[in-house]
C-alpha positions, 0 to 999 in steps of 0.5 A: 424692428420698427413698426410698419409705416402706413404712409410709406407709399405716400411719403415716397411721392416727391410731391409729399415726402416725409416733411409733407406727411408731418404737415398733414399730421399737424393739419386740421380739416373740417368737412361740412356735410357727410353725404356722397361728397363728404363721405369720399373726401373725409375717407381720403383725408383720414387715410392720408393722415390729416391729423384732425378731422371735424365731421359736421352733419345734422342728418341721420343715415337713410337707406337711400344714402347707401347707393353713394355714401361710402362711409355707411352700411345697413347697420347705420340706418337711422344713426346720426351721420356724424357719429357713424362716419366718425366710428368708421374713420376711427376704424380706418385710422386710429392715429388721427383725431376725429371730432363728430359734430351733429348740429345745424350750420347757420350764422350763429354756429358756423364760426365755431364749426370752422374755428381752428381749421386749416381747410374746409371741404364742402359736402353740403346740399344748398347754395345758402349754406355755401354762401354762408361758409364762403363768408365765414371762410373768407373772414377767417382766411380759411381755404374752402373746397367747393363741390357739387354733383347731380345726375351724371355730372359734378364740379369742384373748385378750390377757393382762397381769395384773393388768389382765386375767385370766391364762391360768390364770384362764381354764383352772384345770386341765389335762385329762388328756393325749390327752383333747382333739381336735386338728387331726389328729382334728377338722380345721382350716379355714384361714380360721378359723386365719387370722382368729385369727392376725390378731386376735393380731397386732392385739392384739400391735401394740396392746400394743406401742403402749402400749394397755391390753388390753380383758380380752375373749376374742375367739371366732371362727366362721370358717365363718359369719364371726362374732366374739364378745367375752366378758369374762374375770374375773380369779380371786381365787384364781388360783394363778399371777397372784394367789398367785404359784405357779410349778407349770410353771416350778418343780420339780414340772414340771422338764422340761415339753417342748412341741411348738410347732406350731399344732395347737391343741387346744381345743373349744367349751363353755360359758364362765363367769366364773371369779370368780362361776360365772355366764355371763361377761357379757350378750353371751354370754346369747343366743349360744353360749358357749365355754371354751378348754381348750387 
């Protein structure tokens, strides 16, 4: 009698099938930041059978993380997140390879962290790290799945220039350090961060299966469940994906250090097409519009 197939209920999906499952088994994903978003996305990628997961976070587990960071338990407090997450996911799926990386993400390390990846998933907590990953991902032609969550809201966006806008198109300039709310100051509703992490995992899986990203930003209201789709236009003057500048990888940002937990720092605001200055499509005209700032 053949052994049971853990992916049987996934393989019956016409969107995946047996061949798609083989693609996932041969794929390599990097999750940078193992907080609320990284916990959810890496858990789903492991369960879906992505063959190699690189889990990157320099932090240790704190008691306050347990309210929303699903990979950890009380016994993990004060343990390195990357090690605790890897141990948990190996217990979930022993058939895949899991590589914990407990290090800072900065201009001297980011290329090595992303090396060999087929997709990178964002679980970080600040704009500079995302700008850095955006540049490194574009340089290496790796799709990048952005996510952010704070209070009761969140957003996710699959990035693969030139098919889509990049993160710099979406956020042309970083605001002053300390000017944005954080989970410490604004709070975080765990259902909202879970929704965002799940959307990120779905976007990553679709990219690994060869689907073209939609170019849409998904905006989540976790308190009164709702998801909006807003198309983000690619900027014709984007310094990163159009002009090829590497501010965060280059000399001007020689040591961009990043704390990579999922205390995402963005706030609700209005969003406009970066190429025209007009609202980003009719779907936004009758409902709240948002601009991600971390």
